[in-house]
VMD Tcl script that draws the C-alpha trace (Angstrom):
set ca {
  {0.00 0.00 0.00}
  {1.14 3.52 -0.74}
  {-0.11 5.39 2.31}
  {1.16 8.99 2.52}
  {3.39 8.71 -0.56}
  {2.52 12.07 -2.12}
  {5.95 13.12 -3.37}
  {6.37 13.13 -7.16}
  {9.82 11.76 -7.99}
  {9.50 12.75 -11.68}
  {11.29 9.56 -12.75}
  {14.66 10.81 -11.49}
  {17.11 10.15 -8.70}
  {17.16 12.57 -5.78}
  {20.32 14.38 -6.92}
  {19.06 14.70 -10.51}
  {15.68 15.98 -9.32}
  {17.30 18.52 -7.00}
  {19.59 19.82 -9.76}
  {16.72 19.98 -12.26}
  {14.45 21.94 -9.90}
  {17.28 24.33 -9.01}
  {17.96 25.00 -12.71}
  {14.26 25.48 -13.44}
  {13.93 27.86 -10.48}
  {16.89 29.90 -11.76}
  {15.33 30.05 -15.23}
  {11.98 31.10 -13.79}
  {13.56 33.90 -11.79}
  {15.62 35.10 -14.78}
  {12.92 34.94 -17.45}
  {9.77 35.30 -15.28}
  {8.02 32.62 -17.39}
  {9.06 29.18 -18.61}
  {7.37 26.39 -20.56}
  {7.42 22.89 -19.08}
  {5.20 19.91 -18.35}
  {2.42 20.24 -15.80}
  {4.01 17.72 -13.42}
  {7.36 19.54 -13.40}
  {5.58 22.86 -12.95}
  {3.71 21.59 -9.90}
  {6.96 20.26 -8.41}
  {8.69 23.56 -9.23}
  {5.95 25.55 -7.52}
  {6.52 23.63 -4.27}
  {10.26 24.25 -4.65}
  {10.33 27.95 -5.57}
  {7.53 29.49 -3.49}
  {9.33 28.99 -0.14}
  {12.40 30.61 -1.72}
  {10.32 33.61 -2.77}
  {8.92 33.87 0.76}
  {12.46 33.84 2.19}
  {13.46 36.62 -0.20}
  {11.01 39.03 1.44}
  {13.38 39.48 4.39}
  {16.70 40.72 3.03}
  {19.14 39.40 5.62}
  {22.42 37.61 5.23}
  {20.92 34.46 6.67}
  {18.01 34.37 4.21}
  {20.39 35.08 1.30}
  {22.54 32.13 2.35}
  {19.53 29.84 2.66}
  {18.34 30.78 -0.83}
  {21.86 30.49 -2.30}
  {22.14 26.99 -0.82}
  {19.29 25.90 -3.09}
  {19.90 28.00 -6.22}
  {23.74 28.13 -6.47}
  {23.69 31.23 -8.72}
  {24.63 34.55 -7.17}
  {23.23 36.64 -10.03}
  {19.84 35.00 -9.68}
  {19.91 35.47 -5.89}
  {20.75 39.16 -6.37}
  {17.88 39.64 -8.82}
  {15.53 37.76 -6.51}
  {16.34 39.90 -3.48}
  {16.46 43.26 -5.32}
  {13.72 43.20 -7.96}
  {11.33 40.35 -7.30}
  {11.09 40.73 -3.54}
  {10.06 44.38 -3.97}
  {7.16 43.38 -6.22}
  {5.90 40.52 -4.06}
  {6.31 42.31 -0.72}
  {2.58 42.75 -0.06}
  {1.47 39.38 -1.51}
  {0.80 36.76 1.21}
  {1.53 33.78 -1.05}
  {0.69 32.35 -4.45}
  {3.62 33.87 -6.30}
  {3.39 31.59 -9.35}
  {0.67 30.80 -11.86}
  {0.35 27.67 -13.99}
  {-1.43 28.07 -17.34}
  {-2.04 24.87 -19.31}
  {-1.28 25.11 -23.02}
  {-2.23 21.72 -24.44}
  {-0.24 18.63 -25.30}
  {3.23 18.18 -26.77}
  {3.32 16.66 -30.25}
  {6.07 14.11 -29.66}
  {4.80 12.24 -26.60}
  {1.44 13.88 -25.85}
  {2.67 15.21 -22.50}
  {0.49 17.96 -21.04}
  {2.38 21.26 -21.30}
  {2.00 24.57 -19.48}
  {3.51 27.93 -18.68}
  {4.65 28.63 -15.16}
  {5.12 32.31 -14.47}
  {5.54 34.81 -11.68}
  {2.16 36.42 -11.03}
  {3.28 40.03 -10.64}
  {5.26 40.06 -13.89}
  {2.54 39.30 -16.44}
  {1.50 42.76 -17.61}
  {-1.22 41.40 -19.91}
  {-3.05 39.68 -17.05}
  {-2.65 42.74 -14.82}
  {-4.12 45.06 -17.49}
  {-7.10 42.78 -18.07}
  {-7.76 42.59 -14.36}
  {-7.80 46.39 -14.01}
  {-9.96 46.92 -17.09}
  {-12.36 44.13 -16.16}
  {-14.55 45.87 -13.54}
  {-17.98 46.45 -15.10}
  {-20.96 46.94 -12.82}
  {-23.00 43.78 -12.61}
  {-26.67 43.99 -13.49}
  {-29.33 41.46 -12.63}
  {-31.34 40.05 -15.44}
  {-34.97 39.26 -14.95}
  {-36.50 35.99 -16.06}
  {-38.75 37.85 -18.48}
  {-37.55 38.48 -22.01}
  {-37.66 42.30 -21.69}
  {-35.05 44.78 -20.58}
  {-33.88 44.47 -16.98}
  {-34.64 47.97 -15.63}
  {-38.04 48.71 -17.30}
  {-39.39 45.24 -16.55}
  {-38.60 45.68 -12.89}
  {-40.33 49.09 -12.65}
  {-43.56 48.37 -14.54}
  {-44.96 45.62 -12.27}
  {-44.27 47.79 -9.21}
  {-46.25 50.73 -10.63}
  {-49.13 48.64 -12.01}
  {-49.68 46.54 -8.93}
  {-50.61 49.41 -6.53}
  {-52.87 51.01 -9.15}
  {-54.79 47.74 -9.58}
  {-55.20 47.44 -5.83}
  {-56.52 51.01 -5.42}
  {-59.24 50.70 -8.07}
  {-61.19 47.91 -6.34}
  {-61.14 49.87 -3.09}
  {-62.69 52.86 -4.85}
  {-65.44 50.66 -6.36}
  {-66.18 49.00 -3.05}
  {-66.67 52.37 -1.35}
  {-69.36 53.42 -3.84}
}
mol new
graphics top color blue
foreach p $ca { graphics top sphere $p radius 0.5 }
foreach p [lrange $ca 0 end-1] q [lrange $ca 1 end] { graphics top cylinder $p $q radius 0.2 }
display resetview
């Protein structure tokens, strides 16, 4: 039985997997977006998000902890100077995985993994996408006039029988 065996080994030895995830994390930090398989992207997300959280506090200790995993001083410098400033107010969820379909050669499911605060297209759409929501009635007419007409007709119909009853 495979109780509590959640770790995806990606078909690699531990040293190969560690080196691959470190290289992918360096590429993600350099280029802000990389294309890979969905399984590798999910493993990379678990690997790189704690590093991004550590980069929020710019101390010698946190730099050494991040350098221990990445082994590239230029990437560590960029992470602590540029990226940490952009993600300072974000409580988590620094990466986004966008599925792009299947690879032609082996039909592997492919995706983009990107840093959330660096996709200007998604940020522009989010800002421009704030229309006021309107409720639609179940009737086939316009929303606003259909809502007003029953309210005005109903009291008038109620008042007329009262006038006839008084006579």
